[in-house]
N, C-alpha and C positions, 0 to 999 in steps of 0.2 A: 302320477298318483302317489298317495302316501303309502309308505310301507307299514304294514301291521306288525304287531308283536308276533303273531302266528307266522308270518313270513320270515321274520328274523329267527324264530325257533327252527323252522324247517331248513333255512339256509345254514344254520349252525350244525344241524344234523347232517346236511349234505356235505359240509366241509369235512366231516369225518368219513362219510361214505358217499362219494360223488356218483357212484353207479347205482344207487338205490332208486329204482324206477318209481316205486310208490311215493317216495318223498318228493321226487321231481314232479310227478303228476299232481301231488298235493299243493306244491308251490304254484304251479300253473293255475290250478283251480282257485287258489287264494287271490291271484292276480285278477282272474275273471270275476270273482265275487266282489272285488273292490272296484270293478269297473274299468280295469286296465287290460282290455283285450289285446292290445299290441304286445304287452309283456307276456300275457298268457300264450300267445302264438309263438313268441321267441322261445319260451321254456318248453312248450310242447314240441316244437321242431327239434330242439336239442334232445329231448327225450326220444323222439322218433329216430334220430340219427344214432344215439347211443345204443339203442336196442335193436336196430335193424339187422345186425349180423347174428344176434343170438336169438332171443325170443321176442318178437316184436310186441310192443305195448299197444295193442290195437285201440283201446279207448282214446289214446292220444290223437289219433287221426280224426275221430269224430269231434272231439272237443276243440281241436285246432281249426277244423273246418267250420264249426259253429262260430268260433271267435272271428274267423276271417269274414264270414257272412255278416256278422254284426259290424265289422269294420268296413263293409261294402267293398271288400277285395274279392269279388266273386270269381274272377278267373283263377286266382290262387286257390280259393276254396275248392273249386271244382277239380283242379289238378290234384290237390291233396286228398280229396275225398275219393277220387278214382284210384289213387294209390292205396288208400285205406281199404276200399272194397276188395281190391286184389289181395292185399295182405290178409284181410279177414277170411277171404275164401281159401287162401293157401293154408291158414292155420285151423280152419274148420269152425270159425266163429260166425255162424249164420245169423245170429241175432244182431251183432254189430254190423255185419255186412248189409243186412236189410235196413238198419237205421241209416247208415251212410248212403246207401242207394236211394232211399227216400228223400234225404236232404239234398242229395245231388240232383235228383229229378225236380225238386221244388225250386231250385235256384238256377238251373241251367235252361 
């Protein structure tokens, strides 16, 4: 997929602050918006790994799960969504937990 000017801007900002979770999430969403779900998943998985030890970035699990479903990678989506449900429960994000549980139930 073609890289957008917005992706380039976000990547330049990430070069200065590679641990900025919001920027990394934004980059993944730009990929999803441009129709490149595979790139979205890669960036979301990187975001999940980078934040797992500190404060997990819970929305990344849902967005990665949705992108995996669009890619018809259902087994991976279910595994990631199960992890996301557990992380959301652990951090007390019942809204995200419910959204991921609903998606998980609809695809499994």
